C-alpha positions in Angstrom: 5.2 2.5 -5.8 4.6 1.6 -2.1 1.9 -1.0 -1.9 -0.7 -1.7 0.8 1.7 -3.3 3.3 4.0 -0.3 3.0 1.2 2.1 3.6 -0.1 0.1 6.5 3.5 0.1 7.9 3.5 3.9 7.6 0.2 4.1 9.4 1.4 2.0 12.3 4.6 4.0 12.5 2.9 7.4 12.5 0.1 6.5 15.0 2.1 6.9 18.2 3.2 10.4 17.3 0.0 11.6 15.6 -3.0 10.0 17.2 -4.4 12.2 19.9 -2.0 15.0 19.2 -2.9 18.6 18.3 -1.9 19.6 14.8 -0.7 23.0 15.8 0.3 24.1 12.3 0.5 22.6 8.8 3.4 24.0 6.9 3.3 23.7 3.1 6.6 24.5 1.4 5.1 24.5 -2.1 1.6 25.0 -3.6 1.3 21.5 -5.0 2.5 17.9 -5.1 1.2 15.8 -7.9 -1.9 18.0 -7.6 -2.5 21.4 -6.0 -3.4 21.3 -2.3 -7.0 22.0 -1.6 -7.9 25.6 -1.1 -7.1 26.7 2.5 -5.7 23.3 3.3 -3.2 24.5 5.8 -5.6 26.8 7.7 -8.4 24.2 7.7 -6.2 21.4 9.3 -4.2 23.7 11.6 -5.5 23.8 15.2 -7.3 20.5 14.9 -6.7 17.5 17.1 -6.0 14.2 15.3 -8.6 11.6 16.3 -7.2 8.6 14.5 -5.1 7.3 11.6 -6.6 4.8 9.2 -6.0 3.4 5.7 -8.1 2.5 2.7 -6.3 0.6 0.0 -3.1 2.6 -0.6 -4.4 5.8 1.0 -3.5 7.0 4.5 -6.4 8.6 6.3 -5.9 11.2 9.1 -9.1 11.9 10.9 -9.5 15.3 12.5 -11.8 16.3 15.4 -13.9 18.6 13.1 -14.9 15.7 10.9 -12.4 16.4 8.1 -10.1 13.7 6.9 -6.6 14.3 5.4 -6.2 11.9 2.5 -2.5 11.2 1.7 -1.0 9.1 -1.1 2.7 8.4 -1.2 3.0 8.1 -5.0 6.3 6.7 -6.2 8.7 8.1 -3.7 6.8 9.8 -0.9 7.6 9.0 2.8 7.0 10.4 6.2 9.5 10.7 9.0 8.9 11.7 12.7 11.2 14.2 14.5 10.6 14.8 18.2 12.2 18.2 18.4 15.6 16.7 19.5 16.6 14.3 16.8 17.4 16.0 13.5 17.2 12.9 11.4 15.3 9.7 11.3 17.1 6.8 13.1 17.5 3.3 11.7 19.9 1.1 9.8 19.4 1.6 6.0 19.6 -1.5 3.8 19.8 0.7 0.7 21.2 4.3 0.5 18.6 7.0 0.4 18.8 10.7 0.0 17.6 12.9 2.9 17.7 16.3 1.3 15.5 18.8 3.0 14.7 20.4 -0.3 12.3 17.5 -0.8 10.5 18.1 2.6 7.3 19.5 1.1 4.8 19.3 4.1 5.5 19.6 7.8 2.9 18.9 10.4 3.9 20.6 13.7 2.3 18.6 16.5 1.9 18.9 20.3 1.4 15.6 22.0 1.5 14.0 25.4 5.3 13.7 25.0 5.8 17.3 23.9 6.3 18.8 20.4 7.0 16.8 17.3 7.2 17.2 13.6 5.9 14.8 11.0 7.6 15.6 7.7 6.4 14.5 4.3 9.4 14.1 1.8 8.8 13.4 -1.9 11.6 13.8 -4.4 9.5 13.0 -7.4 6.3 14.7 -6.2 4.0 11.9 -7.4 2.2 11.8 -4.0 -0.6 14.1 -3.1 -2.9 15.2 -0.2 -6.6 16.0 -0.2 -9.2 16.9 2.3 -12.7 15.4 2.6 -15.5 15.1 5.1 -15.6 11.7 6.9 -19.4 11.4 6.5 -19.2 11.4 2.7 -15.7 9.8 2.4 -17.1 6.5 1.0 -18.5 8.4 -2.0 -15.3 10.3 -2.7 -13.9 9.8 -6.2 -10.9 8.0 -4.8 -12.9 5.4 -2.9 -16.4 4.9 -4.3 -15.5 2.2 -6.8 -12.9 0.4 -4.6 -13.4 -3.3 -3.9 -12.9 -5.1 -0.6 -9.7 -4.9 1.4 -7.4 -8.0 1.2 -7.0 -7.7 5.0 -10.8 -7.8 5.8 -13.1 -10.7 6.5 -15.3 -9.8 3.6 -12.7 -11.0 1.1 -13.4 -14.6 0.6 -13.6 -17.0 -2.3 -17.4 -16.4 -2.8 -16.7 -12.7 -3.1 -14.1 -13.2 -5.8 -16.2 -15.9 -7.6 -19.0 -13.3 -8.1 -16.5 -11.0 -9.8 -14.5 -13.5 -11.8 -17.5 -15.6 -13.2 -17.4 -15.7 -17.0 -14.3 -13.5 -17.2 -11.7 -14.3 -19.9 -9.5 -11.6 -18.4 -6.1 -12.9 -17.3 -6.1 -13.8 -13.6 -3.3 -11.3 -12.7 -5.2 -8.4 -14.4 -8.3 -9.3 -12.5 -6.5 -9.3 -9.2 -4.9 -5.9 -9.9 -8.3 -4.4 -10.8 -8.9 -2.1 -7.8 -12.7 -2.6 -8.2 -12.2 -6.2 -7.3 -9.6 -5.9 -4.5 -8.5 -2.6 -3.0 -4.8 -1.9 -2.6 -3.5 -5.2 -4.0 -0.5 -4.4 -6.1 1.9 -6.1 -8.6 4.4 -7.5 -6.1 1.9 -9.3 -3.9 -0.2 -10.5 -6.8 2.9 -12.3 -8.1 3.7 -13.8 -4.7 0.1 -14.9 -4.0 -0.2 -16.6 -7.4 3.0 -18.5 -6.8 1.9 -19.6 -3.4 -1.4 -20.9 -4.8 0.3 -22.5 -7.8 -1.8 -20.5 -10.3 -0.6 -19.1 -13.6 -1.1 -15.3 -14.0 -2.0 -16.0 -17.6 -5.0 -18.2 -17.1 -8.5 -16.7 -17.4 -10.0 -15.6 -14.1 -13.3 -17.3 -15.0 -11.7 -20.7 -14.9 -11.6 -20.5 -11.1 -15.4 -20.5 -11.0 -17.7 -23.4 -11.7 -20.8 -23.5 -13.9 -23.0 -22.6 -10.9 -20.9 -19.5 -10.0 -19.3 -21.2 -7.0 -15.6 -20.9 -6.3 -13.4 -23.9 -7.2 -10.9 -25.2 -4.8 -8.1 -23.2 -6.5 -9.9 -20.0 -5.9 -10.3 -20.8 -2.2 -6.5 -21.5 -2.1 -5.8 -18.2 -3.9 -7.9 -16.2 -1.6 -6.1 -17.6 1.4 -2.7 -16.9 -0.3 -3.7 -13.3 -0.9 -4.6 -12.8 2.8 -1.5 -14.5 4.1 1.0 -12.8 1.8 -0.3 -9.4 2.8 -0.3 -10.3 6.5 3.3 -11.6 6.2 4.4 -8.5 4.4 2.8 -6.2 7.0 4.5 -8.2 9.8 7.8 -7.8 8.0 7.4 -4.1 7.6 6.7 -4.0 3.9 9.0 -4.3 0.9 11.5 -1.5 0.5 11.9 -1.0 -3.2 13.7 2.1 -4.5 12.8 5.0 -2.2 10.3 3.5 0.2 11.2 4.0 3.9 9.4 3.4 7.1 8.5 6.3 9.5 11.4 5.4 11.9 14.0 5.6 9.1 14.4 1.8 8.7 13.5 -0.2 5.6 11.1 -3.1 5.4 12.6 -6.5 4.6 9.8 -8.6 3.1 11.8 -8.4 -0.2 14.2 -11.0 1.3 11.3 -13.4 1.3 10.2 -12.9 -2.4 9.7 -16.3 -4.0 9.2 -15.1 -7.6 9.1 -11.3 -7.8 12.2 -9.9 -9.5 13.8 -13.4 -9.5 13.8 -14.0 -13.3 16.1 -16.9 -14.3 16.4 -18.2 -10.7 15.3 -21.7 -9.6 11.7 -21.9 -8.5 11.4 -22.3 -4.7 8.5 -24.8 -4.8 9.9 -28.0 -3.3 10.5 -30.6 -6.0 9.5 -28.3 -8.9 12.8 -27.8 -10.7 11.5 -25.0 -12.8 12.9 -21.6 -13.5 11.2 -18.2 -12.7 10.2 -16.4 -15.9 9.2 -12.8 -16.6 6.4 -11.7 -18.9 4.8 -8.3 -19.4 1.1 -7.9 -18.8 -0.5 -4.5 -19.4 2.8 -2.9 -19.1 3.7 -4.5 -15.8 6.3 -7.2 -15.2 4.9 -10.5 -14.1 7.2 -13.1 -12.4 6.1 -16.7 -12.2 7.1 -20.3 -12.6 5.7 -21.8 -15.9 6.3 -25.3 -14.6 4.4 -25.4 -11.3 1.9 -22.5 -11.8 -0.9 -23.7 -14.0 
């Protein structure tokens, strides 16, 4: 599933084409994706100008001038592409082969912008993605968002914030980091990478990073910084193109070439002087990659 950096990459790729444009018509080629579209979805969004594009966790937010927000989730295989009325396919060099069958083009936003007409097409072979519509003034209380924790890209995420949530917890550290109530949008890949960067085992109890007074230990400070930097690095690299994920210009992200532990089971640990080997364990049904020698 595309993680936060992938969704942020999509947001940045869509912004030039969508922000400020008139959404002339929304074309729905089926009645549902993972869930049915909201009633009158197409008619409610058609004719509205797009004010801005945002993101919350792994959700793409498209703000419309009437105060409604289109909430889009990519699911397992969803992607957007932009066509300007001339090009019939998304440009870019593909690192991995990917189907482009139009039979999976389920939603088309027909736009009119400063550079003329364009189409933003949502393609989703597995249909695990979805779209919803909500009012901006009550968005924070929407079922998707009301229990989400802080963003890993925001200034609020610091060691003190995590200490307050980890204190006294016997829960494995990786599970605590994947809990969206603690950190919004942080997924499996980047948790593995951040734990490796900070030298912490995914198996240790989250509460061991907090002292008796509820203050963060030095290891938690290091982990917090690792989370922020690994997300920033991944966004800068355009995300991690696993399976079907694709950027809006047709190219794939290449942060996967920088993975230090994820999907590297049996390979030498990249920590200088470590000499260990990357191992894989399963936690709550998810693969965890780490170095048992240097991650404690």
